[in-house]
BALOKE-343537 format. One line per 10 residues: number of its first residue (from 1); their letters; for each residue x, y, z of C-alpha. Coordinates in steps of 0.02 Angstrom, whole numbers, plus 32768, in hexadecimal, padded with zeros to 4 digits. Last residue first. Layout:
REM BALOKE-343537
NUM) A) X/Y/Z ~ ...
REM end
This chain:
REM BALOKE-343537
514) SCVTGAKPVK) 829B/7C10/7FF8 ~ 81FE/7BC3/807D ~ 81F9/7BC4/812C ~ 8188/7B75/819A ~ 8174/7BA8/824C ~ 80CE/7B72/8262 ~ 8096/7ACD/8215 ~ 8033/7B13/818B ~ 7F70/7B21/8199 ~ 7F21/7AB4/8119
504) GDLLYGNVAS) 7E5F/7B04/80FD ~ 7E5A/7AB6/8057 ~ 7E61/7B58/7FE8 ~ 7E8D/7BE1/804C ~ 7F05/7B76/80B8 ~ 7F56/7B01/8019 ~ 7F53/7BA3/7FB9 ~ 7FBE/7BF2/8043 ~ 8041/7B6D/805A ~ 8042/7B48/7F9C
494) QVCRNKSDYA) 8078/7BFB/7F72 ~ 80EC/7C21/7FF9 ~ 8148/7B65/7FAE ~ 8129/7BAA/7F03 ~ 817C/7C39/7F0A ~ 8120/7C96/7E92 ~ 8165/7D53/7EE6 ~ 80A2/7D79/7EDB ~ 809A/7D0C/7F7E ~ 8127/7D66/7FD8
484) GHGQGKYTLE) 80FF/7E18/8007 ~ 8178/7EAD/7FD8 ~ 8228/7E71/7F7B ~ 82A3/7DFE/7FA4 ~ 82A5/7D52/7FF3 ~ 829D/7CD8/8089 ~ 81F4/7CB4/8093 ~ 81B3/7C80/8150 ~ 8104/7C46/8172 ~ 80C3/7C87/8208
474) VAVGKGLADV) 8014/7C37/8276 ~ 7FBC/7CB5/82C7 ~ 7F11/7C7C/834E ~ 7F56/7C0D/83B6 ~ 7F8D/7C98/8427 ~ 7F71/7D4F/8402 ~ 7F63/7DBA/837C ~ 7FEB/7E0E/83AD ~ 8065/7D94/83B9 ~ 804C/7D5F/82F2
464) MRKAGGYPTA) 8054/7E0E/82C9 ~ 8109/7E34/833D ~ 8138/7D85/82D4 ~ 8105/7DD5/8233 ~ 815C/7E8E/8260 ~ 81FA/7E4A/8266 ~ 8212/7E39/81A7 ~ 81FB/7EF1/8180 ~ 816D/7F31/8138 ~ 81A9/7F9B/809A
454) PDGTNGVVLI) 8259/7F51/8081 ~ 8216/7E97/8082 ~ 82CC/7E37/8081 ~ 828C/7DAD/8107 ~ 81E1/7D8E/80C3 ~ 815F/7D7F/814B ~ 80AD/7D1A/8118 ~ 8046/7D14/81B1 ~ 7FBA/7C97/8192 ~ 7F22/7CA9/821E
444) PASGPASVDP) 7EC1/7C18/8265 ~ 7E11/7C30/828D ~ 7DE3/7CDC/830D ~ 7DC2/7CB7/83D2 ~ 7E35/7D30/83FF ~ 7E56/7DBD/8393 ~ 7ED4/7E33/83BA ~ 7EF0/7EA1/8333 ~ 7EE1/7F44/8394 ~ 7F38/7FF6/832C
434) HDAAGPVAWD) 7FD3/8053/835D ~ 7FD5/80E1/83B3 ~ 7F24/8107/8399 ~ 7E93/8157/8353 ~ 7EF3/820C/82F1 ~ 7E95/8293/82FD ~ 7E66/82E6/8262 ~ 7E8B/8399/8214 ~ 7F25/8363/820E ~ 7FB6/83E8/8238
424) TCGVMSWALY) 803A/8360/827A ~ 8001/82D9/820A ~ 80A1/82F7/8189 ~ 8124/8320/81F9 ~ 8153/8260/81F1 ~ 8188/826A/8158 ~ 824F/82B2/8191 ~ 827C/821B/81DD ~ 8256/81C2/8132 ~ 82B5/8237/80D0
414) HGFLPSAAQF) 8348/8241/813E ~ 8362/8174/8164 ~ 8344/8161/80AE ~ 8409/8169/8080 ~ 847F/8152/8103 ~ 83ED/80DA/8166 ~ 83D7/8096/81F9 ~ 8462/8114/8243 ~ 8411/8198/81D8 ~ 8378/8179/8242
404) EPLKRRVYET) 83C8/817B/82E2 ~ 8420/8212/82CC ~ 837F/8266/827E ~ 8322/8249/8321 ~ 833E/82F1/8374 ~ 8324/8359/82D7 ~ 8283/82FE/82CE ~ 8249/8335/836A ~ 826A/83F1/8350 ~ 81EE/83E5/82B2
394) TYRPKEDSCN) 8178/83B4/82FE ~ 8121/82F8/830B ~ 807A/82D4/8318 ~ 803D/820D/836A ~ 7F9B/81C9/8361 ~ 7F81/817C/82C9 ~ 7EE8/8131/826F ~ 7EB0/81D3/8239 ~ 7F5B/820F/81E4 ~ 7F80/816C/81AB
384) IAINAATINS) 7EB8/816B/814B ~ 7EDA/821A/8103 ~ 7F9C/8212/80D9 ~ 7F6D/8168/806B ~ 7ED1/81B0/800F ~ 7F25/825C/7FE2 ~ 7FBC/81F7/7FA1 ~ 7F4C/816D/7F4B ~ 7EDA/81DF/7F02 ~ 7F09/81DB/7E5A
374) YEGNESRGNM) 7F82/8256/7E03 ~ 7F52/828A/7D48 ~ 7FFE/82CE/7CF8 ~ 7FBD/826D/7C5E ~ 8050/81DF/7C87 ~ 7FFB/81C0/7D07 ~ 802C/81F5/7DD9 ~ 7FFF/817E/7E57 ~ 809A/81C7/7EC4 ~ 80FF/810E/7EBB
364) LDSLLMLTRG) 80CE/8104/7E0C ~ 811A/81C2/7DF2 ~ 81B6/81A4/7E3E ~ 81D2/80FA/7DE0 ~ 81BC/817A/7D42 ~ 822B/820A/7D82 ~ 82B9/8173/7DA8 ~ 82B0/8139/7CF2 ~ 82AD/81F6/7CAC ~ 8334/823D/7D14
354) DGDYAEELGE) 83AB/8255/7C89 ~ 8453/82A6/7CBE ~ 84CB/821E/7C8B ~ 84D8/81D8/7D30 ~ 842A/81DD/7D2B ~ 8414/8157/7C9F ~ 8485/80D0/7CFC ~ 8428/80F7/7D91 ~ 838C/80E0/7D33 ~ 83B4/8052/7CE8
344) TLYEWFDKSY) 83F5/7FF4/7D7E ~ 834F/802F/7DE1 ~ 82E2/7FDC/7D4F ~ 8366/7F34/7D57 ~ 833E/7F37/7E0B ~ 826D/7F3D/7DE0 ~ 8252/7E74/7DEE ~ 82AC/7E88/7E8E ~ 820C/7ED1/7ED9 ~ 81D9/7F5D/7F45
334) LSQAIGNTAA) 8291/7F99/7F23 ~ 8266/7FFA/7E8D ~ 81DF/8066/7EDB ~ 826F/8099/7F41 ~ 82E6/80CF/7ED9 ~ 8258/813A/7E7C ~ 8231/81A3/7F2D ~ 82E6/81B1/7F38 ~ 82F4/81EE/7E8E ~ 8257/8273/7EAC
324) TQTLRRPFIG) 829A/82B9/7F43 ~ 8346/82D7/7F13 ~ 82F1/8335/7E7A ~ 82D8/82FF/7DBD ~ 829C/837F/7D50 ~ 81ED/83B2/7D22 ~ 81C0/83E4/7C6C ~ 81D6/836E/7C29 ~ 81F3/82C8/7C89 ~ 82A1/82C0/7CE5
314) PIPKKELDAL) 8337/8343/7CA0 ~ 83AC/8350/7D48 ~ 8399/83A6/7DF4 ~ 8436/8409/7E36 ~ 8465/8439/7EED ~ 83D7/839A/7F27 ~ 83F7/8330/7E8F ~ 84CB/833D/7EBF ~ 849A/82E8/7F6A ~ 8428/8269/7F1E
304) LKAIRDKVEQ) 84B2/823B/7E97 ~ 8539/823A/7F22 ~ 84D1/81C1/7F89 ~ 849E/813C/7EEF ~ 856C/8146/7EC7 ~ 8594/811E/7F74 ~ 8502/8090/7F7C ~ 856C/8043/7EE2 ~ 8607/8060/7F16 ~ 85DE/800F/7FA9
294) ETDGVPCETT) 85AD/7F77/7F5E ~ 863D/7F6E/7EEF ~ 864F/7F95/7E35 ~ 85CB/8025/7E22 ~ 8536/8045/7DCC ~ 8549/7FD1/7D1F ~ 856D/7F38/7D77 ~ 85F4/7ECA/7CFB ~ 85A1/7E2B/7CC7 ~ 85C9/7D95/7D33
284) KSTCDEAFND) 8563/7DD9/7DC7 ~ 858C/7DF8/7E80 ~ 8590/7EAF/7E55 ~ 84D0/7ED6/7E3E ~ 8489/7E53/7EBE ~ 84E4/7E92/7F4A ~ 84B2/7F2B/7F26 ~ 8400/7F01/7F07 ~ 8418/7EBB/7FB5 ~ 8468/7F3E/800B
274) LALQFGRAQG) 83D5/7FCC/7FBE ~ 8355/7F48/800D ~ 83BA/7F47/80B2 ~ 83B6/7FFF/80B1 ~ 82F1/800C/8074 ~ 82BE/7F8F/8111 ~ 832E/7FF7/8198 ~ 82DF/8097/8171 ~ 8239/8053/815E ~ 8258/800A/8228
264) LASQEPNQTP) 827D/80B9/822B ~ 81DB/80F9/81F3 ~ 816E/807C/8255 ~ 81AF/809B/82F4 ~ 8190/8154/82D6 ~ 80FA/8121/829D ~ 80B1/80BA/8347 ~ 80EA/800F/8337 ~ 8093/7F77/8373 ~ 8040/7F43/82DC
254) DVVGDLVARG) 80D2/7F29/826D ~ 8088/7F26/81C8 ~ 809F/7E6C/8176 ~ 80D3/7E4B/80C6 ~ 803E/7DCB/80A8 ~ 7FBB/7DAB/812E ~ 7F35/7D17/80FE ~ 7E88/7D02/8138 ~ 7E16/7C5F/8141 ~ 7D69/7C76/818B
244) VHKPYLHAYV) 7D85/7D13/820C ~ 7CCD/7D52/825C ~ 7CDD/7D07/8301 ~ 7D69/7D72/830F ~ 7D02/7E16/82E4 ~ 7D5B/7EBF/831F ~ 7E0E/7E7D/833C ~ 7E08/7E0B/828D ~ 7DC5/7EAF/8235 ~ 7E64/7EFC/8280
234) GGLETGYSIG) 7EC6/7E80/8243 ~ 7E9C/7E6F/81AD ~ 7EAB/7F36/818B ~ 7F63/7F23/81D3 ~ 7F8D/7E8A/8154 ~ 7F47/7F08/80BB ~ 7FB9/7F83/80FC ~ 8037/7F03/80A9 ~ 7FC8/7E77/8058 ~ 7F29/7E48/8094
224) FYYLKGDGLV) 7ECE/7D8F/805E ~ 7E19/7D82/80AC ~ 7DA4/7D0D/80B1 ~ 7D05/7D57/8120 ~ 7C97/7CE6/815C ~ 7BE4/7CBA/8153 ~ 7BE1/7CFB/8093 ~ 7B50/7D56/8043 ~ 7BBB/7DD5/7FEC ~ 7B51/7E5C/804A
214) QRMLEMDRAA) 7B6E/7DFD/80E7 ~ 7C2C/7DF6/80B4 ~ 7C30/7EB4/807A ~ 7BED/7EF7/812C ~ 7C6D/7EA1/8182 ~ 7CE1/7EE7/8109 ~ 7C9C/7F92/8120 ~ 7CC2/7F88/81ED ~ 7D77/7F64/81C7 ~ 7D73/7FFF/8138
204) DTTRVHPLVK) 7D42/8066/81F3 ~ 7DAB/8026/8249 ~ 7E32/8053/81CD ~ 7E11/80EF/81E0 ~ 7DC1/815B/8159 ~ 7D25/81B6/81BD ~ 7D64/8263/8203 ~ 7D9A/8297/8137 ~ 7CEE/826A/80E3 ~ 7CAE/82F9/8102
194) TSNKECAANF) 7D2C/8382/80FA ~ 7D87/8343/8057 ~ 7DA4/83C3/8003 ~ 7DC1/8451/8088 ~ 7E24/83C6/80E7 ~ 7E83/837A/8077 ~ 7EB6/8445/803E ~ 7EEC/845A/80F5 ~ 7F6C/83C8/80F7 ~ 7FB6/83ED/804B
184) QQTRKLLQAR) 7FC9/84AE/8091 ~ 8012/8472/8132 ~ 8082/83ED/80D3 ~ 80C0/847A/8078 ~ 80DA/84F6/80FE ~ 8142/845E/8166 ~ 81BD/844D/80E1 ~ 81D9/850D/80BD ~ 81F6/8521/8169 ~ 8276/848B/8170
174) EASDDPTADQ) 82BF/84E2/80D8 ~ 82E0/857E/8121 ~ 831E/853B/81D0 ~ 839C/84C5/8189 ~ 83BB/840E/811E ~ 8313/83D8/80F4 ~ 82ED/832E/80B3 ~ 8256/833B/8059 ~ 828B/83CB/7FE6 ~ 81FD/83E0/7F6A
164) QFFVDLQADS) 81C4/8381/7ED8 ~ 8139/832D/7EFF ~ 80DD/83B4/7F46 ~ 80F8/841C/7EAD ~ 80B0/8397/7E3B ~ 802C/8386/7EB9 ~ 7FFA/8435/7E9C ~ 7FE3/8420/7DD7 ~ 7F8F/8376/7DED ~ 7F0D/83ED/7E6F
154) ECEVPASRGV) 7F15/83C4/7F32 ~ 7EA8/8361/7FAD ~ 7E30/82ED/7F83 ~ 7DF7/824A/7FE5 ~ 7DAA/81E0/7F8A ~ 7CEC/81B5/7FC0 ~ 7CF8/80F9/7F79 ~ 7D21/8111/7EBE ~ 7DDF/811F/7EEC ~ 7E14/8118/7F99
144) GRPDFSVLDY) 7DAF/816F/8038 ~ 7D62/80DD/806F ~ 7DAC/8043/8033 ~ 7DAE/800A/7F63 ~ 7D84/7F50/7F5A ~ 7DB2/7EB8/7F1F ~ 7D69/7E1C/7F1E ~ 7DAB/7D69/7EC2 ~ 7D11/7CFA/7EBD ~ 7D45/7C5C/7F08
134) RTRLATYDEG) 7D82/7BB9/7F07 ~ 7DD2/7B95/7E54 ~ 7E06/7C46/7E57 ~ 7E77/7C20/7ED7 ~ 7EF0/7BC1/7E5F ~ 7EE7/7C66/7DEC ~ 7F15/7CD6/7E64 ~ 7FAA/7D13/7E07 ~ 7F52/7D26/7D6F ~ 7EF5/7DBF/7DC0
124) FSPLATVGSG) 7F7C/7E17/7DF9 ~ 7F52/7EC5/7D85 ~ 7E99/7E7A/7D92 ~ 7E92/7E92/7E4F ~ 7EF6/7F54/7E4F ~ 7E7E/7FB0/7DEF ~ 7DEE/7F99/7E74 ~ 7E6D/7F8A/7F07 ~ 7E8F/8032/7EF9 ~ 7F23/804E/7F53
114) GPGGFNFVLS) 7F0B/80C8/7FE4 ~ 7F5B/807E/8097 ~ 7FC6/8031/8024 ~ 7F97/7F96/8020 ~ 7F47/7F05/7FC3 ~ 7EA3/7EE2/7FF3 ~ 7E66/7E48/7FD0 ~ 7DC6/7DF2/7FEE ~ 7D96/7D38/7FC2 ~ 7CE0/7D15/7FA7
104) GIRRNAPGSA) 7C95/7C80/7FBB ~ 7CC6/7BB5/7FD8 ~ 7C95/7B76/7F28 ~ 7CAC/7AC1/7F16 ~ 7BF9/7A9F/7F02 ~ 7BFD/7B2F/7E71 ~ 7C88/7AEB/7E06 ~ 7D1C/7B40/7DEB ~ 7D41/7BE5/7DAA ~ 7CEF/7C59/7E0E
94) EARILAIGIT) 7CBD/7CFC/7DFC ~ 7D35/7D97/7DDE ~ 7D0B/7E24/7E40 ~ 7D17/7EED/7E62 ~ 7CD6/7F58/7EEA ~ 7CC0/800B/7EFD ~ 7C74/8046/7FAE ~ 7BFA/80C7/7F8B ~ 7BD4/8137/802A ~ 7B39/8142/80A3
84) DGKPRGWDLP) 7AE9/81D4/8112 ~ 7A9B/81A4/81AD ~ 7A55/80F4/81DF ~ 7AFE/80B2/8227 ~ 7B33/8158/8282 ~ 7BD2/8117/82CA ~ 7C02/80D1/8241 ~ 7BF5/8170/81FA ~ 7BF5/8180/8122 ~ 7B79/80D6/814D
74) ARMTACQWTT) 7B9A/8057/80BF ~ 7B49/804A/801C ~ 7BA2/7FC3/7FA1 ~ 7BDF/7FE9/7EF1 ~ 7BE7/7F58/7E76 ~ 7C6E/7F2C/7DE4 ~ 7C7F/7E87/7D8B ~ 7D29/7E4A/7D2F ~ 7D07/7DE6/7C99 ~ 7D3E/7D37/7C8E
64) GNPLPSPASG) 7D8B/7CF3/7BEE ~ 7DF9/7C7C/7C27 ~ 7E98/7CE0/7C17 ~ 7E41/7D56/7C92 ~ 7DCF/7DF6/7C32 ~ 7E2D/7E91/7C10 ~ 7E12/7F09/7C9B ~ 7DD3/7FB7/7C64 ~ 7E43/8031/7C11 ~ 7EB8/80BD/7C79
54) GGEAESPAPC) 7E95/8130/7D16 ~ 7F02/8122/7DCA ~ 7E52/80FD/7E26 ~ 7E36/81BF/7E58 ~ 7E3A/81CD/7D87 ~ 7DB5/814D/7D89 ~ 7DCE/8099/7D44 ~ 7D8E/805C/7C92 ~ 7CEC/801A/7CBA ~ 7CC7/7F74/7D16
44) DKWDLKQATL) 7C4A/7EF9/7CA8 ~ 7BA4/7EF6/7D3D ~ 7B7A/7EAE/7DF3 ~ 7AEE/7F08/7E32 ~ 7B13/7EE4/7EF7 ~ 7A74/7EBD/7F55 ~ 7A55/7F03/7FF1 ~ 7A11/7EB9/8098 ~ 7AAB/7EDE/80FB ~ 7A75/7F8B/80F6
34) DGDETHGGCG) 79EE/7F8B/815A ~ 79CD/8036/817E ~ 792C/803F/8132 ~ 7939/80DD/80BD ~ 7A02/80ED/80C8 ~ 7A2D/8190/809A ~ 7A85/81C7/7FFF ~ 7B2F/8237/7FE5 ~ 7BE8/8222/7FFA ~ 7C43/8207/7F6B
24) ALVASLLVAT) 7C45/817D/7ED2 ~ 7CAD/81B7/7E52 ~ 7C4D/81C9/7DC0 ~ 7C7A/814B/7D31 ~ 81A1/7FAF/7BBB ~ 81B4/8010/7C5A ~ 80E9/8057/7C6F ~ 80AB/7FA3/7C64 ~ 8137/7F63/7CF4 ~ 8100/7FE8/7D3E
14) TTLAGARLRF) 8063/7FD9/7D4E ~ 8062/7F2D/7D9F ~ 80CA/7F88/7E24 ~ 8054/8013/7E3A ~ 7FE5/7FAE/7EB2 ~ 800A/803C/7F1D ~ 8073/7FE9/7FAD ~ 8073/8089/7FF1 ~ 80D0/8090/809B ~ 816C/80E1/8047
4) PNAM) 812F/8191/8039 ~ 811E/819C/8101 ~ 80A2/822D/80F8 ~ 80EA/82DB/80CA
REM end
C-alpha cells in the first residue's frame, strides 16, 4: 500500500458532515496547438462525480455567489504538447470586491496527492472570505484526479477487501499475502489506466498550472498550497520562478526527503499528535473516558489494535473493524484537533465492541462514501506518489527497518514501514528521490509550519525554505495542533497570510503565532 497517511483528502470537512457530469478522460486532439488561447465555458457546477466523492452540487456562498465550473484542455503528454489532450476540471467563486481592486485568481491545491480541489474548495470556501475580496477563488482536480482523466484501479467491492487487509504482517505468510494484494492493485491500475498512468507526475501538474495561469488571464500565478499542495507549489516555482506572484505554502512537505524518510517522519509526527491527544484528554477537569493517565490512554489503544488483529469487531454492516481500519481511523482523527472528540467517542465505542465510528473515520481517509462508492483519491494518490518517487523497497528491506520505525512510533511505526512496499511493482518508473524546488529569482513565498502537525512534520518547513533558495522563502511558525495552520482559524496566522496575499506585506522572517 502507498502511504495512506499522506492523504490530506479534503475529507476533514466531510467528517464533520457525516458525523453529526461525465468524467473528463483522455481524448481529443489540439487543432492549432495553442491551448493558451482557449476560452473557458464557466457554468454552474454539477454534483460531484463518483471519482470526486459524490454528493450534492456545491451550495452558494452566504452572499449568494454561486460556484462555477469549467474544463481546461491540457496535453496528455507534455513532451508532445500538440498531441492528445485531457480535460482539467476547474471551479471558481468570483471576487466579491470592486473590479478595480481585483488582483487576479488565487489557485488552491488542498493536497493528497489525489484530493479533488473541485469538491474541497466549496467545503472551505467561507474560510477564505477575506481573500475573495480581491481574488477569484479557483481550484482544480489535478490530472489523474476526480474529473481530470482519473486514474482507475479496482472496483468498490475490491477496494473494500483491499482496505481490510492486514497491513502489518507478522510472518512470511502474511508478508506474502500483503505483497500479492498490493501487486493485484497495481496491476489493476496498469490495466484500467494505461494511457494516463505515465503522465500524472507532479511536474505534469505544475505545467498544467502554468497553462491555467495563462488561460485565466493572469500575468503571475497567485497560489495557496496545502500539504502536498506545498510540494506542487515548490515544483511550479522551480519550473517557472519568474511567473510566481504571491504564494503561500501551508502544512509543508519536506522536499529533501525520500519516501522512507518521509514515512519515518510521519511515524514520529502521528506519534506526537497521539501523545498530544492523550495529554489533552487526561488534563481536563472531567474524567478522560479512554484512560486515567497519558500512558494508559496509549496502552489501551495499543491493546485494542492488538485485539483487533486477532478478532475484528462489528463495524459498519456487513464489514468488521480490523486492526488496519482502526489504525486508519485513529490517524484520520489526528489530522485536526477539532476531531479529537470523535476519536474519544470512537475509542469508547470500540472498547465496548462497537467499531462504527472508527470505521467511518477510516472510510473518510480512504474516500468511501456511505453508499459504498469510493472516490479515486487512493488510486490517484498511489499513482502520483509512485510516479514521482524513484526508490522501490523490498519486503526484506522493510523488515530490516522495522525496529527504527517502531522506535519512532510504537503505534504507527509498523504500519507506516510496510506502506513503503506500495510502489515496488508499479508500472511506471519513479522520477526522482525527492522533488527539486530550488527557485532562484522567484517572488517571496510564505512558508507556514505547524509545530504539532502529524502529517507534514514541522521540520519540513525550514527545509522547504532552505531548498527554495536564499532570499526566496519567508518562514512563519504556528505553535498549534493538527495538519496545516490557516484553517485552524488562528488570527495571527490568518492576519499574516491575508496581509501578504491581499496587500503584499511579507511577514518578518521567523514570525511565531500561538
